[in-house]
CHARMM internal coordinates of N, CA and C (Angstrom, degrees):
IC EDIT
DIST 1 N 1 CA 1.4538
DIST 1 CA 1 C 1.5237
ANGL 1 N 1 CA 1 C 107.98
DIST 1 C 2 N 1.3114
ANGL 1 CA 1 C 2 N 115.66
DIHE 1 N 1 CA 1 C 2 N 136.64
DIST 2 N 2 CA 1.4648
ANGL 1 C 2 N 2 CA 121.67
DIHE 1 CA 1 C 2 N 2 CA -177.60
DIST 2 CA 2 C 1.5239
ANGL 2 N 2 CA 2 C 111.52
DIHE 1 C 2 N 2 CA 2 C -73.24
DIST 2 C 3 N 1.3145
ANGL 2 CA 2 C 3 N 114.96
DIHE 2 N 2 CA 2 C 3 N 143.62
DIST 3 N 3 CA 1.4637
ANGL 2 C 3 N 3 CA 120.92
DIHE 2 CA 2 C 3 N 3 CA -179.69
DIST 3 CA 3 C 1.5336
ANGL 3 N 3 CA 3 C 111.13
DIHE 2 C 3 N 3 CA 3 C -59.74
DIST 3 C 4 N 1.3186
ANGL 3 CA 3 C 4 N 117.27
DIHE 3 N 3 CA 3 C 4 N -41.28
DIST 4 N 4 CA 1.4627
ANGL 3 C 4 N 4 CA 121.27
DIHE 3 CA 3 C 4 N 4 CA -177.69
DIST 4 CA 4 C 1.5192
ANGL 4 N 4 CA 4 C 113.02
DIHE 3 C 4 N 4 CA 4 C -60.47
DIST 4 C 5 N 1.3272
ANGL 4 CA 4 C 5 N 116.52
DIHE 4 N 4 CA 4 C 5 N -40.91
DIST 5 N 5 CA 1.4704
ANGL 4 C 5 N 5 CA 120.11
DIHE 4 CA 4 C 5 N 5 CA 179.19
DIST 5 CA 5 C 1.5228
ANGL 5 N 5 CA 5 C 110.83
DIHE 4 C 5 N 5 CA 5 C -65.84
DIST 5 C 6 N 1.3247
ANGL 5 CA 5 C 6 N 116.27
DIHE 5 N 5 CA 5 C 6 N -42.44
DIST 6 N 6 CA 1.4697
ANGL 5 C 6 N 6 CA 120.59
DIHE 5 CA 5 C 6 N 6 CA -179.62
DIST 6 CA 6 C 1.5192
ANGL 6 N 6 CA 6 C 109.83
DIHE 5 C 6 N 6 CA 6 C -65.92
DIST 6 C 7 N 1.3163
ANGL 6 CA 6 C 7 N 116.23
DIHE 6 N 6 CA 6 C 7 N -43.68
DIST 7 N 7 CA 1.4693
ANGL 6 C 7 N 7 CA 121.25
DIHE 6 CA 6 C 7 N 7 CA -179.49
DIST 7 CA 7 C 1.5340
ANGL 7 N 7 CA 7 C 111.26
DIHE 6 C 7 N 7 CA 7 C -62.47
DIST 7 C 8 N 1.3189
ANGL 7 CA 7 C 8 N 115.96
DIHE 7 N 7 CA 7 C 8 N -42.95
DIST 8 N 8 CA 1.4728
ANGL 7 C 8 N 8 CA 120.51
DIHE 7 CA 7 C 8 N 8 CA -179.71
DIST 8 CA 8 C 1.5324
ANGL 8 N 8 CA 8 C 111.01
DIHE 7 C 8 N 8 CA 8 C -64.68
DIST 8 C 9 N 1.3224
ANGL 8 CA 8 C 9 N 116.84
DIHE 8 N 8 CA 8 C 9 N -43.25
DIST 9 N 9 CA 1.4667
ANGL 8 C 9 N 9 CA 120.57
DIHE 8 CA 8 C 9 N 9 CA 179.23
DIST 9 CA 9 C 1.5326
ANGL 9 N 9 CA 9 C 110.33
DIHE 8 C 9 N 9 CA 9 C -63.98
DIST 9 C 10 N 1.3243
ANGL 9 CA 9 C 10 N 117.26
DIHE 9 N 9 CA 9 C 10 N -39.17
DIST 10 N 10 CA 1.4647
ANGL 9 C 10 N 10 CA 121.14
DIHE 9 CA 9 C 10 N 10 CA 179.77
DIST 10 CA 10 C 1.5274
ANGL 10 N 10 CA 10 C 110.94
DIHE 9 C 10 N 10 CA 10 C -63.85
DIST 10 C 11 N 1.3291
ANGL 10 CA 10 C 11 N 116.86
DIHE 10 N 10 CA 10 C 11 N -33.95
DIST 11 N 11 CA 1.4713
ANGL 10 C 11 N 11 CA 120.32
DIHE 10 CA 10 C 11 N 11 CA 178.59
DIST 11 CA 11 C 1.5164
ANGL 11 N 11 CA 11 C 112.19
DIHE 10 C 11 N 11 CA 11 C -77.93
DIST 11 C 12 N 1.3285
ANGL 11 CA 11 C 12 N 117.33
DIHE 11 N 11 CA 11 C 12 N -38.34
DIST 12 N 12 CA 1.4644
ANGL 11 C 12 N 12 CA 121.77
DIHE 11 CA 11 C 12 N 12 CA -172.50
DIST 12 CA 12 C 1.5226
ANGL 12 N 12 CA 12 C 114.42
DIHE 11 C 12 N 12 CA 12 C -75.63
DIST 12 C 13 N 1.3106
ANGL 12 CA 12 C 13 N 117.61
DIHE 12 N 12 CA 12 C 13 N -36.19
DIST 13 N 13 CA 1.4642
ANGL 12 C 13 N 13 CA 121.08
DIHE 12 CA 12 C 13 N 13 CA -171.66
DIST 13 CA 13 C 1.5213
ANGL 13 N 13 CA 13 C 111.11
DIHE 12 C 13 N 13 CA 13 C -102.79
DIST 13 C 14 N 1.3317
ANGL 13 CA 13 C 14 N 114.84
DIHE 13 N 13 CA 13 C 14 N 152.83
DIST 14 N 14 CA 1.4613
ANGL 13 C 14 N 14 CA 119.77
DIHE 13 CA 13 C 14 N 14 CA -174.80
DIST 14 CA 14 C 1.5219
ANGL 14 N 14 CA 14 C 113.13
DIHE 13 C 14 N 14 CA 14 C -92.00
DIST 14 C 15 N 1.3170
ANGL 14 CA 14 C 15 N 117.77
DIHE 14 N 14 CA 14 C 15 N -10.95
DIST 15 N 15 CA 1.4642
ANGL 14 C 15 N 15 CA 120.01
DIHE 14 CA 14 C 15 N 15 CA 177.42
DIST 15 CA 15 C 1.5222
ANGL 15 N 15 CA 15 C 110.07
DIHE 14 C 15 N 15 CA 15 C -134.01
DIST 15 C 16 N 1.3173
ANGL 15 CA 15 C 16 N 115.41
DIHE 15 N 15 CA 15 C 16 N 154.50
DIST 16 N 16 CA 1.4627
ANGL 15 C 16 N 16 CA 120.49
DIHE 15 CA 15 C 16 N 16 CA 176.52
DIST 16 CA 16 C 1.5211
ANGL 16 N 16 CA 16 C 110.29
DIHE 15 C 16 N 16 CA 16 C -61.91
DIST 16 C 17 N 1.3089
ANGL 16 CA 16 C 17 N 116.46
DIHE 16 N 16 CA 16 C 17 N -37.47
DIST 17 N 17 CA 1.4606
ANGL 16 C 17 N 17 CA 120.70
DIHE 16 CA 16 C 17 N 17 CA -178.42
DIST 17 CA 17 C 1.5263
ANGL 17 N 17 CA 17 C 111.18
DIHE 16 C 17 N 17 CA 17 C -63.88
DIST 17 C 18 N 1.3300
ANGL 17 CA 17 C 18 N 117.17
DIHE 17 N 17 CA 17 C 18 N -44.72
DIST 18 N 18 CA 1.4611
ANGL 17 C 18 N 18 CA 120.65
DIHE 17 CA 17 C 18 N 18 CA 179.58
DIST 18 CA 18 C 1.5263
ANGL 18 N 18 CA 18 C 111.26
DIHE 17 C 18 N 18 CA 18 C -65.34
DIST 18 C 19 N 1.3190
ANGL 18 CA 18 C 19 N 116.63
DIHE 18 N 18 CA 18 C 19 N -40.83
DIST 19 N 19 CA 1.4654
ANGL 18 C 19 N 19 CA 120.72
DIHE 18 CA 18 C 19 N 19 CA 179.53
DIST 19 CA 19 C 1.5241
ANGL 19 N 19 CA 19 C 110.84
DIHE 18 C 19 N 19 CA 19 C -65.28
DIST 19 C 20 N 1.3133
ANGL 19 CA 19 C 20 N 116.86
DIHE 19 N 19 CA 19 C 20 N -42.35
DIST 20 N 20 CA 1.4622
ANGL 19 C 20 N 20 CA 119.73
DIHE 19 CA 19 C 20 N 20 CA -179.82
DIST 20 CA 20 C 1.5217
ANGL 20 N 20 CA 20 C 110.99
DIHE 19 C 20 N 20 CA 20 C -68.53
DIST 20 C 21 N 1.3180
ANGL 20 CA 20 C 21 N 117.12
DIHE 20 N 20 CA 20 C 21 N -36.93
DIST 21 N 21 CA 1.4618
ANGL 20 C 21 N 21 CA 120.96
DIHE 20 CA 20 C 21 N 21 CA 177.75
DIST 21 CA 21 C 1.5269
ANGL 21 N 21 CA 21 C 110.44
DIHE 20 C 21 N 21 CA 21 C -63.37
DIST 21 C 22 N 1.3231
ANGL 21 CA 21 C 22 N 116.88
DIHE 21 N 21 CA 21 C 22 N -39.44
DIST 22 N 22 CA 1.4649
ANGL 21 C 22 N 22 CA 121.07
DIHE 21 CA 21 C 22 N 22 CA 179.31
DIST 22 CA 22 C 1.5313
ANGL 22 N 22 CA 22 C 111.32
DIHE 21 C 22 N 22 CA 22 C -65.20
DIST 22 C 23 N 1.3218
ANGL 22 CA 22 C 23 N 115.86
DIHE 22 N 22 CA 22 C 23 N -32.62
DIST 23 N 23 CA 1.4638
ANGL 22 C 23 N 23 CA 120.04
DIHE 22 CA 22 C 23 N 23 CA 179.26
DIST 23 CA 23 C 1.5318
ANGL 23 N 23 CA 23 C 112.18
DIHE 22 C 23 N 23 CA 23 C -85.88
DIST 23 C 24 N 1.3269
ANGL 23 CA 23 C 24 N 116.51
DIHE 23 N 23 CA 23 C 24 N -12.45
DIST 24 N 24 CA 1.4541
ANGL 23 C 24 N 24 CA 120.18
DIHE 23 CA 23 C 24 N 24 CA -179.91
DIST 24 CA 24 C 1.5107
ANGL 24 N 24 CA 24 C 113.90
DIHE 23 C 24 N 24 CA 24 C 77.92
DIST 24 C 25 N 1.3450
ANGL 24 CA 24 C 25 N 116.06
DIHE 24 N 24 CA 24 C 25 N 29.82
DIST 25 N 25 CA 1.4654
ANGL 24 C 25 N 25 CA 120.27
DIHE 24 CA 24 C 25 N 25 CA 179.16
DIST 25 CA 25 C 1.5294
ANGL 25 N 25 CA 25 C 109.32
DIHE 24 C 25 N 25 CA 25 C -128.04
DIST 25 C 26 N 1.3104
ANGL 25 CA 25 C 26 N 116.09
DIHE 25 N 25 CA 25 C 26 N 169.96
DIST 26 N 26 CA 1.4582
ANGL 25 C 26 N 26 CA 121.67
DIHE 25 CA 25 C 26 N 26 CA 178.09
DIST 26 CA 26 C 1.5318
ANGL 26 N 26 CA 26 C 109.92
DIHE 25 C 26 N 26 CA 26 C -73.90
DIST 26 C 27 N 1.3412
ANGL 26 CA 26 C 27 N 117.05
DIHE 26 N 26 CA 26 C 27 N 148.52
DIST 27 N 27 CA 1.4738
ANGL 26 C 27 N 27 CA 119.84
DIHE 26 CA 26 C 27 N 27 CA 178.78
DIST 27 CA 27 C 1.5285
ANGL 27 N 27 CA 27 C 113.21
DIHE 26 C 27 N 27 CA 27 C -56.35
DIST 27 C 28 N 1.3143
ANGL 27 CA 27 C 28 N 116.85
DIHE 27 N 27 CA 27 C 28 N -37.44
DIST 28 N 28 CA 1.4713
ANGL 27 C 28 N 28 CA 120.07
DIHE 27 CA 27 C 28 N 28 CA 178.68
DIST 28 CA 28 C 1.5291
ANGL 28 N 28 CA 28 C 111.07
DIHE 27 C 28 N 28 CA 28 C -63.79
DIST 28 C 29 N 1.3269
ANGL 28 CA 28 C 29 N 116.23
DIHE 28 N 28 CA 28 C 29 N -39.68
DIST 29 N 29 CA 1.4688
ANGL 28 C 29 N 29 CA 120.32
DIHE 28 CA 28 C 29 N 29 CA 178.10
DIST 29 CA 29 C 1.5223
ANGL 29 N 29 CA 29 C 110.65
DIHE 28 C 29 N 29 CA 29 C -66.05
DIST 29 C 30 N 1.3288
ANGL 29 CA 29 C 30 N 116.42
DIHE 29 N 29 CA 29 C 30 N -38.29
DIST 30 N 30 CA 1.4607
ANGL 29 C 30 N 30 CA 120.53
DIHE 29 CA 29 C 30 N 30 CA 177.98
DIST 30 CA 30 C 1.5254
ANGL 30 N 30 CA 30 C 110.44
DIHE 29 C 30 N 30 CA 30 C -62.31
DIST 30 C 31 N 1.3174
ANGL 30 CA 30 C 31 N 116.70
DIHE 30 N 30 CA 30 C 31 N -46.32
DIST 31 N 31 CA 1.4658
ANGL 30 C 31 N 31 CA 120.83
DIHE 30 CA 30 C 31 N 31 CA 179.39
DIST 31 CA 31 C 1.5245
ANGL 31 N 31 CA 31 C 111.00
DIHE 30 C 31 N 31 CA 31 C -61.89
DIST 31 C 32 N 1.3077
ANGL 31 CA 31 C 32 N 116.14
DIHE 31 N 31 CA 31 C 32 N -40.54
DIST 32 N 32 CA 1.4636
ANGL 31 C 32 N 32 CA 121.07
DIHE 31 CA 31 C 32 N 32 CA -179.84
DIST 32 CA 32 C 1.5350
ANGL 32 N 32 CA 32 C 110.72
DIHE 31 C 32 N 32 CA 32 C -64.91
DIST 32 C 33 N 1.3340
ANGL 32 CA 32 C 33 N 116.60
DIHE 32 N 32 CA 32 C 33 N -42.50
DIST 33 N 33 CA 1.4602
ANGL 32 C 33 N 33 CA 120.26
DIHE 32 CA 32 C 33 N 33 CA 178.23
DIST 33 CA 33 C 1.5335
ANGL 33 N 33 CA 33 C 110.89
DIHE 32 C 33 N 33 CA 33 C -63.70
DIST 33 C 34 N 1.3166
ANGL 33 CA 33 C 34 N 116.52
DIHE 33 N 33 CA 33 C 34 N -40.89
DIST 34 N 34 CA 1.4697
ANGL 33 C 34 N 34 CA 120.06
DIHE 33 CA 33 C 34 N 34 CA 178.47
DIST 34 CA 34 C 1.5232
ANGL 34 N 34 CA 34 C 110.78
DIHE 33 C 34 N 34 CA 34 C -61.99
DIST 34 C 35 N 1.3159
ANGL 34 CA 34 C 35 N 116.39
DIHE 34 N 34 CA 34 C 35 N -43.02
DIST 35 N 35 CA 1.4691
ANGL 34 C 35 N 35 CA 120.09
DIHE 34 CA 34 C 35 N 35 CA 177.34
DIST 35 CA 35 C 1.5205
ANGL 35 N 35 CA 35 C 110.82
DIHE 34 C 35 N 35 CA 35 C -61.40
DIST 35 C 36 N 1.3267
ANGL 35 CA 35 C 36 N 116.40
DIHE 35 N 35 CA 35 C 36 N -44.58
DIST 36 N 36 CA 1.4666
ANGL 35 C 36 N 36 CA 121.53
DIHE 35 CA 35 C 36 N 36 CA -178.43
DIST 36 CA 36 C 1.5261
ANGL 36 N 36 CA 36 C 111.41
DIHE 35 C 36 N 36 CA 36 C -61.80
DIST 36 C 37 N 1.3235
ANGL 36 CA 36 C 37 N 117.73
DIHE 36 N 36 CA 36 C 37 N -42.24
DIST 37 N 37 CA 1.4584
ANGL 36 C 37 N 37 CA 122.37
DIHE 36 CA 36 C 37 N 37 CA -177.20
DIST 37 CA 37 C 1.5252
ANGL 37 N 37 CA 37 C 113.50
DIHE 36 C 37 N 37 CA 37 C -89.84
DIST 37 C 38 N 1.3235
ANGL 37 CA 37 C 38 N 117.94
DIHE 37 N 37 CA 37 C 38 N -5.36
DIST 38 N 38 CA 1.4629
ANGL 37 C 38 N 38 CA 120.66
DIHE 37 CA 37 C 38 N 38 CA -179.76
DIST 38 CA 38 C 1.5128
ANGL 38 N 38 CA 38 C 113.58
DIHE 37 C 38 N 38 CA 38 C 73.52
DIST 38 C 39 N 1.3298
ANGL 38 CA 38 C 39 N 116.46
DIHE 38 N 38 CA 38 C 39 N 34.53
DIST 39 N 39 CA 1.4657
ANGL 38 C 39 N 39 CA 122.52
DIHE 38 CA 38 C 39 N 39 CA -178.21
DIST 39 CA 39 C 1.5311
ANGL 39 N 39 CA 39 C 108.86
DIHE 38 C 39 N 39 CA 39 C -100.96
DIST 39 C 40 N 1.3139
ANGL 39 CA 39 C 40 N 116.47
DIHE 39 N 39 CA 39 C 40 N 135.73
DIST 40 N 40 CA 1.4625
ANGL 39 C 40 N 40 CA 120.77
DIHE 39 CA 39 C 40 N 40 CA 177.26
DIST 40 CA 40 C 1.5302
ANGL 40 N 40 CA 40 C 109.12
DIHE 39 C 40 N 40 CA 40 C -74.33
DIST 40 C 41 N 1.3200
ANGL 40 CA 40 C 41 N 116.86
DIHE 40 N 40 CA 40 C 41 N 126.62
DIST 41 N 41 CA 1.4613
ANGL 40 C 41 N 41 CA 121.54
DIHE 40 CA 40 C 41 N 41 CA 179.92
DIST 41 CA 41 C 1.5325
ANGL 41 N 41 CA 41 C 109.92
DIHE 40 C 41 N 41 CA 41 C -77.52
DIST 41 C 42 N 1.3258
ANGL 41 CA 41 C 42 N 116.88
DIHE 41 N 41 CA 41 C 42 N 159.53
DIST 42 N 42 CA 1.4707
ANGL 41 C 42 N 42 CA 119.15
DIHE 41 CA 41 C 42 N 42 CA 176.33
DIST 42 CA 42 C 1.5335
ANGL 42 N 42 CA 42 C 111.73
DIHE 41 C 42 N 42 CA 42 C -56.83
DIST 42 C 43 N 1.3255
ANGL 42 CA 42 C 43 N 116.64
DIHE 42 N 42 CA 42 C 43 N -37.43
DIST 43 N 43 CA 1.4634
ANGL 42 C 43 N 43 CA 120.38
DIHE 42 CA 42 C 43 N 43 CA 178.81
DIST 43 CA 43 C 1.5293
ANGL 43 N 43 CA 43 C 110.70
DIHE 42 C 43 N 43 CA 43 C -63.13
DIST 43 C 44 N 1.3227
ANGL 43 CA 43 C 44 N 117.17
DIHE 43 N 43 CA 43 C 44 N -46.95
DIST 44 N 44 CA 1.4693
ANGL 43 C 44 N 44 CA 121.43
DIHE 43 CA 43 C 44 N 44 CA 179.83
DIST 44 CA 44 C 1.5286
ANGL 44 N 44 CA 44 C 110.17
DIHE 43 C 44 N 44 CA 44 C -63.99
DIST 44 C 45 N 1.3300
ANGL 44 CA 44 C 45 N 116.92
DIHE 44 N 44 CA 44 C 45 N -37.12
DIST 45 N 45 CA 1.4728
ANGL 44 C 45 N 45 CA 120.65
DIHE 44 CA 44 C 45 N 45 CA 179.31
DIST 45 CA 45 C 1.5365
ANGL 45 N 45 CA 45 C 110.63
DIHE 44 C 45 N 45 CA 45 C -63.58
DIST 45 C 46 N 1.3484
ANGL 45 CA 45 C 46 N 116.29
DIHE 45 N 45 CA 45 C 46 N -43.27
DIST 46 N 46 CA 1.4685
ANGL 45 C 46 N 46 CA 119.41
DIHE 45 CA 45 C 46 N 46 CA 178.31
DIST 46 CA 46 C 1.5132
ANGL 46 N 46 CA 46 C 111.12
DIHE 45 C 46 N 46 CA 46 C -62.30
DIST 46 C 47 N 1.3226
ANGL 46 CA 46 C 47 N 117.70
DIHE 46 N 46 CA 46 C 47 N -42.36
DIST 47 N 47 CA 1.4677
ANGL 46 C 47 N 47 CA 120.43
DIHE 46 CA 46 C 47 N 47 CA 178.94
DIST 47 CA 47 C 1.5261
ANGL 47 N 47 CA 47 C 110.55
DIHE 46 C 47 N 47 CA 47 C -61.98
DIST 47 C 48 N 1.3331
ANGL 47 CA 47 C 48 N 116.58
DIHE 47 N 47 CA 47 C 48 N -44.01
DIST 48 N 48 CA 1.4634
ANGL 47 C 48 N 48 CA 120.97
DIHE 47 CA 47 C 48 N 48 CA -179.59
DIST 48 CA 48 C 1.5224
ANGL 48 N 48 CA 48 C 110.91
DIHE 47 C 48 N 48 CA 48 C -63.01
DIST 48 C 49 N 1.3168
ANGL 48 CA 48 C 49 N 117.15
DIHE 48 N 48 CA 48 C 49 N -40.98
DIST 49 N 49 CA 1.4737
ANGL 48 C 49 N 49 CA 120.88
DIHE 48 CA 48 C 49 N 49 CA -177.52
DIST 49 CA 49 C 1.5175
ANGL 49 N 49 CA 49 C 112.20
DIHE 48 C 49 N 49 CA 49 C -69.87
DIST 49 C 50 N 1.3128
ANGL 49 CA 49 C 50 N 117.74
DIHE 49 N 49 CA 49 C 50 N -27.55
DIST 50 N 50 CA 1.4617
ANGL 49 C 50 N 50 CA 120.88
DIHE 49 CA 49 C 50 N 50 CA 178.76
DIST 50 CA 50 C 1.5178
ANGL 50 N 50 CA 50 C 112.92
DIHE 49 C 50 N 50 CA 50 C -71.66
DIST 50 C 51 N 1.3240
ANGL 50 CA 50 C 51 N 116.67
DIHE 50 N 50 CA 50 C 51 N -24.44
DIST 51 N 51 CA 1.4717
ANGL 50 C 51 N 51 CA 120.61
DIHE 50 CA 50 C 51 N 51 CA -177.09
DIST 51 CA 51 C 1.4754
ANGL 51 N 51 CA 51 C 113.11
DIHE 50 C 51 N 51 CA 51 C -81.22
END
COOR INIT
IC SEED 1 N 1 CA 1 C
IC BUILD
């Protein structure tokens, strides 16, 4: 999966589940790809914004 697609989905959607569904992959795979590419997940973004 291309980094650009993963990055765009992470920015567009408010949950990891929604982003992974849009990409057609499992949420765990989405999280793993984000970790590999150094992309902040929607979940991590929400936690950061709450602080």
